[in-house]
C-alpha positions as CSV (number, residue, x, y, z in Angstrom):
1,M,-160.4,21.0,160.6
2,A,-162.5,23.1,158.2
3,L,-161.6,26.2,160.1
4,Q,-157.9,25.4,160.0
5,R,-158.1,24.8,156.2
6,W,-159.9,28.1,155.8
7,K,-157.1,29.9,157.6
8,K,-154.5,28.2,155.5
9,V,-156.2,29.1,152.3
10,V,-156.6,32.8,153.4
11,I,-152.9,33.0,154.3
12,L,-151.9,31.3,151.0
13,T,-154.0,33.6,148.9
14,T,-152.8,36.8,150.6
15,L,-149.2,35.4,150.4
16,L,-149.6,35.2,146.6
17,M,-151.0,38.7,146.5
18,C,-148.0,40.2,148.4
19,V,-145.2,38.3,146.6
20,S,-144.3,41.2,144.4
21,H,-144.1,43.6,147.4
22,S,-141.7,41.2,149.3
23,A,-139.7,40.6,146.2
24,L,-139.3,44.3,145.6
25,A,-138.2,44.8,149.1
26,A,-135.6,42.1,148.9
27,T,-134.2,43.4,145.6
28,K,-134.0,47.0,146.7
29,A,-132.1,46.4,149.9
30,K,-131.0,43.2,151.4
31,S,-130.9,44.7,154.8
32,Q,-134.7,45.2,154.8
33,P,-136.6,42.5,156.7
34,V,-138.8,40.1,154.8
35,L,-142.5,41.0,155.1
36,D,-144.5,39.1,157.7
37,F,-147.1,37.3,155.7
38,D,-149.5,37.0,158.6
39,D,-149.5,40.8,159.1
40,E,-149.8,41.3,155.3
41,A,-152.7,38.9,155.3
42,E,-154.6,41.0,157.8
43,Q,-153.9,44.2,155.9
44,N,-154.9,42.8,152.4
45,Y,-157.7,40.5,153.5
46,A,-160.4,43.0,152.2
47,E,-158.9,42.8,148.7
48,V,-159.4,39.0,148.5
49,P,-162.6,37.8,146.6
50,V,-164.4,35.8,149.3
51,E,-166.5,33.8,146.9
52,S,-163.4,32.6,145.1
53,I,-161.8,31.5,148.4
54,Q,-164.9,29.6,149.3
55,Q,-164.8,27.8,146.0
56,F,-161.1,27.0,146.4
57,V,-161.7,25.6,149.9
58,Q,-164.5,23.4,148.6
59,I,-162.3,22.1,145.8
60,Y,-159.3,21.6,148.2
61,S,-161.5,19.6,150.6
62,I,-162.8,17.4,147.8
63,V,-159.4,16.7,146.4
64,K,-157.8,16.0,149.8
65,E,-160.6,13.6,150.9
66,N,-161.3,11.8,147.6
67,Y,-158.3,11.7,145.3
68,V,-157.0,8.1,144.8
69,D,-153.6,8.8,146.4
70,A,-153.3,10.6,149.7
71,K,-151.8,14.1,149.4
72,N,-150.5,16.1,152.4
73,D,-151.3,19.8,152.8
74,E,-147.8,20.9,151.7
75,A,-148.0,19.0,148.4
76,L,-151.4,20.4,147.6
77,F,-150.4,24.0,148.4
78,Q,-147.3,23.7,146.2
79,Q,-149.4,22.3,143.4
80,A,-151.8,25.2,143.8
81,I,-149.0,27.8,143.6
82,K,-147.5,26.1,140.6
83,G,-150.8,26.0,138.8
84,L,-151.5,29.7,139.6
85,V,-148.2,30.9,138.1
86,S,-147.9,28.4,135.2
87,G,-151.4,29.2,134.1
88,L,-150.4,32.8,133.4
89,D,-148.5,32.0,130.1
90,R,-146.1,29.5,128.7
91,Y,-143.0,31.0,130.4
92,S,-144.0,32.0,134.0
93,R,-143.4,29.3,136.6
94,Y,-142.8,28.7,140.3
95,L,-139.2,27.8,141.2
96,S,-138.5,25.6,144.2
97,P,-135.6,26.6,146.4
98,E,-133.4,24.1,144.7
99,E,-134.4,25.1,141.2
100,Y,-133.9,28.8,142.1
101,K,-130.4,28.0,143.4
102,Q,-129.5,26.2,140.2
103,L,-130.7,29.2,138.1
104,L,-128.6,31.6,140.1
105,L,-125.5,29.6,139.1
106,Y,-125.9,30.9,135.6
107,T,-126.1,34.4,134.1
108,E,-128.9,35.6,131.9
109,G,-127.9,34.8,128.4
110,D,-126.5,31.4,129.1
111,I,-127.6,28.5,127.0
112,A,-128.2,25.0,128.4
113,S,-129.4,21.5,127.6
114,V,-130.8,18.6,129.6
115,D,-128.7,16.2,131.7
116,F,-128.4,13.4,129.1
117,E,-127.7,12.8,125.4
118,L,-129.9,11.4,122.7
119,V,-128.3,8.9,120.3
120,Y,-130.0,7.3,117.3
121,D,-130.2,3.5,117.4
122,Q,-129.8,2.2,113.9
123,Q,-131.4,-1.2,114.7
124,L,-134.4,0.2,116.6
125,H,-134.7,3.2,114.4
126,Q,-135.4,5.3,117.5
127,W,-133.6,8.0,119.5
128,I,-132.5,6.7,122.9
129,I,-131.3,8.3,126.1
130,Q,-127.6,7.9,126.9
131,D,-125.1,9.4,129.4
132,L,-127.7,9.9,132.1
133,K,-126.2,9.7,135.6
134,D,-128.1,8.0,138.4
135,N,-128.3,11.2,140.6
136,A,-129.3,13.5,137.7
137,D,-132.6,15.4,137.9
138,S,-134.0,13.6,134.9
139,A,-133.2,10.2,136.5
140,K,-135.2,11.4,139.6
141,Q,-138.2,11.8,137.3
142,G,-137.9,8.2,136.2
143,L,-135.8,8.4,133.0
144,R,-133.2,5.8,132.4
145,N,-130.4,5.1,129.9
146,D,-131.4,3.1,126.7
147,V,-135.0,4.3,127.0
148,S,-136.4,5.5,123.6
149,V,-137.9,9.0,123.2
150,F,-140.9,9.6,120.9
151,K,-141.4,13.3,121.0
152,I,-139.9,16.6,122.3
153,D,-142.2,19.6,122.4
154,D,-144.7,17.8,120.2
155,Q,-142.2,17.1,117.5
156,E,-141.8,13.4,116.5
157,L,-138.0,12.7,116.6
158,K,-137.9,10.0,113.9
159,K,-138.7,12.7,111.4
160,L,-135.7,14.8,112.4
161,N,-132.0,14.8,111.7
162,P,-129.3,15.0,114.5
163,D,-128.9,18.8,114.3
164,Q,-132.7,19.2,114.6
165,V,-132.9,16.8,117.6
166,N,-130.0,18.6,119.4
167,S,-131.6,22.0,118.8
168,L,-134.8,20.8,120.6
169,L,-132.7,19.8,123.6
170,N,-130.9,23.2,123.8
171,G,-132.4,26.5,125.0
172,S,-132.0,29.3,127.4
173,V,-131.0,28.2,130.9
174,G,-133.9,27.5,133.2
175,S,-136.3,27.0,130.3
176,T,-138.4,23.8,130.1
177,L,-139.1,21.2,127.4
178,S,-141.8,18.5,127.1
179,L,-140.5,15.0,126.6
180,Q,-142.8,12.1,125.6
181,L,-141.4,8.5,125.7
182,A,-144.2,6.8,123.7
183,P,-147.3,7.8,121.7
184,N,-149.7,7.3,124.6
185,S,-147.5,8.2,127.5
186,K,-147.8,11.3,129.7
187,P,-145.3,14.0,128.8
188,L,-142.5,14.9,131.3
189,I,-141.4,18.5,131.9
190,L,-137.7,18.8,132.1
191,V,-135.6,21.9,132.9
192,R,-132.6,22.8,130.8
193,N,-129.9,23.1,133.5
194,K,-126.6,21.8,131.9
195,K,-124.6,24.8,130.6
196,I,-123.1,24.4,127.1
197,E,-120.4,26.4,125.4
198,T,-121.7,29.4,123.3
199,D,-118.6,30.7,121.6
200,I,-119.4,32.7,118.4
201,Q,-118.2,30.9,115.3
202,A,-117.2,32.5,112.0
203,T,-116.6,30.9,108.6
204,L,-115.6,32.7,105.4
205,L,-117.3,31.0,102.4
206,H,-115.6,30.8,99.0
207,N,-117.9,33.5,97.7
208,Q,-116.5,35.9,100.3
209,V,-119.6,35.9,102.5
210,L,-118.7,35.8,106.2
211,V,-121.1,33.5,108.2
212,I,-121.2,34.4,111.9
213,K,-123.0,31.8,114.0
214,V,-124.5,33.5,117.2
215,K,-125.8,30.8,119.5
216,V,-127.1,33.2,122.2
217,F,-126.9,36.9,122.9
218,Q,-124.5,37.5,125.8
219,Q,-122.6,40.4,127.3
220,D,-119.8,40.5,124.7
221,T,-121.7,39.4,121.6
222,A,-121.7,42.8,119.9
223,N,-118.0,43.2,120.5
224,E,-117.3,39.7,119.2
225,I,-119.3,40.4,116.0
226,K,-117.5,43.6,115.5
227,R,-114.1,41.9,116.0
228,L,-114.8,39.1,113.6
229,I,-115.9,41.5,110.9
230,E,-112.9,43.7,111.3
231,E,-110.6,40.6,111.0
232,H,-111.5,40.4,107.3
233,P,-110.6,43.1,104.9
234,S,-113.7,45.1,103.9
235,S,-112.4,45.2,100.3
236,R,-112.7,41.4,100.0
237,L,-115.8,40.9,102.1
238,K,-119.0,40.9,100.0
239,A,-121.5,40.3,102.8
240,V,-122.0,39.1,106.3
241,L,-124.6,36.4,107.1
242,L,-125.7,36.2,110.8
243,D,-126.9,32.7,111.5
244,L,-129.4,32.9,114.4
245,R,-131.0,29.5,113.9
246,N,-131.8,27.8,117.3
247,N,-130.8,31.0,119.1
248,P,-133.1,31.1,122.2
249,G,-132.4,34.8,122.9
250,G,-130.4,35.9,125.9
251,L,-129.7,39.5,127.0
252,L,-131.9,42.2,125.5
253,S,-129.0,44.7,126.0
254,A,-126.7,42.5,123.8
255,A,-129.3,42.3,121.0
256,V,-129.7,46.1,121.2
257,E,-125.9,46.6,121.1
258,S,-125.6,44.2,118.2
259,A,-128.3,45.9,116.2
260,D,-126.6,49.3,116.9
261,L,-123.5,48.1,115.0
262,F,-125.5,48.2,111.8
263,L,-127.9,51.1,112.3
264,N,-127.1,54.8,112.6
265,Q,-130.5,56.0,113.8
266,G,-134.0,54.9,114.7
267,L,-135.9,52.7,117.1
268,I,-134.4,49.3,117.8
269,V,-137.1,47.8,120.1
270,S,-139.6,49.0,122.7
271,T,-141.1,47.2,125.7
272,K,-144.5,47.7,127.3
273,S,-145.2,46.8,130.9
274,R,-147.9,47.4,133.4
275,S,-145.5,47.3,136.4
276,E,-142.2,48.2,134.9
277,G,-143.2,51.1,132.6
278,D,-142.7,51.4,128.9
279,Q,-139.2,51.8,127.4
280,Q,-137.6,52.6,124.0
281,F,-134.1,51.7,122.8
282,Q,-132.7,53.9,120.1
283,A,-129.7,53.4,117.8
284,L,-126.8,55.7,118.2
285,P,-125.2,57.6,115.2
286,S,-122.5,55.4,113.6
287,F,-121.3,54.8,110.1
288,E,-118.8,51.9,110.7
289,F,-120.6,49.1,108.9
290,Q,-123.3,51.1,107.0
291,N,-122.1,49.9,103.6
292,L,-121.8,46.3,104.5
293,K,-124.4,44.0,102.9
294,L,-126.1,42.0,105.7
295,G,-128.2,38.9,105.8
296,I,-129.9,37.0,108.7
297,L,-130.8,33.3,108.8
298,I,-133.5,32.3,111.2
299,N,-135.7,29.2,111.9
300,N,-138.6,28.3,114.1
301,R,-136.4,28.1,117.2
302,S,-135.0,31.6,116.9
303,A,-136.5,33.4,119.8
304,S,-136.7,36.4,122.1
305,A,-133.5,38.6,121.8
306,A,-132.7,36.9,118.4
307,E,-136.2,38.1,117.2
308,V,-135.6,41.6,118.6
309,F,-132.4,41.9,116.6
310,T,-133.9,40.4,113.4
311,A,-137.0,42.6,113.6
312,A,-134.9,45.7,114.0
313,M,-132.8,44.8,110.9
314,K,-135.8,43.9,108.9
315,D,-138.0,46.9,109.8
316,H,-135.3,49.3,108.9
317,G,-134.5,47.5,105.7
318,R,-131.0,46.9,106.9
319,A,-130.8,43.1,106.3
320,W,-132.4,40.5,104.1
321,V,-133.9,37.8,106.3
322,V,-134.0,34.2,105.1
323,G,-135.3,31.0,106.6
324,E,-138.6,30.3,108.3
325,K,-140.8,32.1,110.7
326,S,-139.2,32.5,114.1
327,Y,-140.6,31.1,117.4
328,G,-142.5,34.1,118.7
329,K,-141.2,34.7,122.2
330,G,-141.4,38.4,122.8
331,V,-141.4,38.7,126.6
332,V,-139.2,40.1,129.4
333,Q,-139.1,37.9,132.5
334,K,-138.2,38.8,136.0
335,L,-137.3,36.7,139.1
336,F,-139.3,37.5,142.3
337,P,-137.5,35.8,145.3
338,L,-139.7,34.5,148.1
339,S,-139.0,34.2,151.8
340,N,-138.7,30.4,151.8
341,G,-135.9,30.4,149.3
342,A,-138.1,29.8,146.3
343,A,-138.9,32.3,143.6
344,L,-141.4,33.2,140.9
345,Q,-140.1,33.5,137.3
346,M,-142.8,35.8,135.7
347,T,-143.4,37.7,132.6
348,V,-143.5,41.5,133.2
349,S,-143.1,43.1,129.7
350,H,-143.7,42.5,126.0
351,Y,-141.3,43.3,123.1
352,Y,-142.5,45.4,120.2
353,T,-140.7,45.8,116.8
354,P,-139.7,49.3,115.5
355,K,-143.0,49.2,113.4
356,G,-145.0,48.5,116.6
357,Q,-145.7,44.8,116.0
358,M,-145.9,42.5,119.0
359,I,-143.4,39.6,118.8
360,E,-145.0,37.3,121.4
361,G,-147.1,34.6,119.8
362,V,-146.5,36.1,116.3
363,G,-142.8,35.7,115.5
364,I,-140.8,37.3,112.7
365,Q,-141.6,36.4,109.1
366,P,-138.5,36.1,106.8
367,D,-138.2,38.2,103.7
368,Q,-137.6,35.0,101.8
369,Q,-138.6,31.5,103.1
370,Y,-136.0,28.9,102.5
371,L,-136.0,25.8,104.7
372,L,-133.2,23.3,105.3
373,Q,-134.3,20.0,103.7
374,H,-133.7,16.7,105.4
375,D,-131.5,15.5,102.5
376,M,-129.4,18.7,102.2
377,K,-126.0,19.1,103.9
378,E,-125.5,22.0,106.2
379,D,-122.6,23.4,104.1
380,N,-124.6,23.4,100.9
381,Y,-127.5,25.0,102.7
382,L,-125.4,27.9,104.0
383,E,-123.8,28.4,100.5
384,H,-127.3,28.7,99.0
385,V,-128.4,31.1,101.6
386,A,-125.2,33.2,101.0
387,E,-126.0,33.3,97.3
388,I,-129.5,34.5,98.1
389,I,-128.1,37.4,100.2
390,L,-125.6,38.4,97.5
391,S,-128.3,38.4,94.8
392,H,-130.6,40.6,96.8
393,K,-130.4,44.2,95.8
């Protein structure tokens, strides 16, 4: 039995080492055969740290024989793989074949929510789960309708207004959130897999400031921003305010194209990667909107591509940024398909601002901090932000 376990661990370890090679082969040409992991194991065995394998085998044996609930080999190996990948950073994760299939139904830049709604119960003074179907993924994890929710991503819900609660539920497709039902309960990890509409919305305020709400950066975002601005006579338009609150990111290319609308030269963003190589994205000469006053509104859930766009505008002095510090997600992720239908979703690059600052874990500081207060209406808040933009020289 010990020898069989040893062989399994060696094959598992070498499998993990050669994932990137098999994924690359699969993406370059579908006609190429998937690598034989047994052959690869024999080739790469010398690269495996034997002492670490011995320790893993020892721990594996202890867990299998002593843990309170019996666990089969497949469950333990899946757990080991998930732990290896999720331990890299807060974004990388192992996708089961079913999770990978779901993710492929969407395009990068889609925004999604969980498979239920949260409704505030006036009598209980708590947020409760509603509209959860019996066969939904969250139901399979034990959630039920009418159950109260205490926290999402370490934020206590009773302190938040409806817009803030909904913003916690929404995010980029395939991303996860942590949900806690009670103060002492164990958090559940849920995947955002219910696509929601992301049409760009525009509102002209009475002070002739055009507010453009961008929920996520998608393929046509730059063209939509351009169209909406051109629909309003430039002689009457005093400023444009791009509302990027709760924008989880989306396509890097869309953020670059959107920034290019308002810049006529200079670096927009750069990426640095050990495996992908470093890249720089430059603005192309254009003077279409160069005289247009520009403002950006962000909050602590503005992330990734939204931060790339904001940093480019701020570093070049092209826009006045208002709100609160952004989330700080400055990574590029890539999917690595595996031979069993599963995949790895893994970080391969970091974003850097035009001034060379890393976004990951840092975020973008606004030029002027101005938070939405709990007792302030959304319309009044936007009007105040618009006045701040107009008053800025």
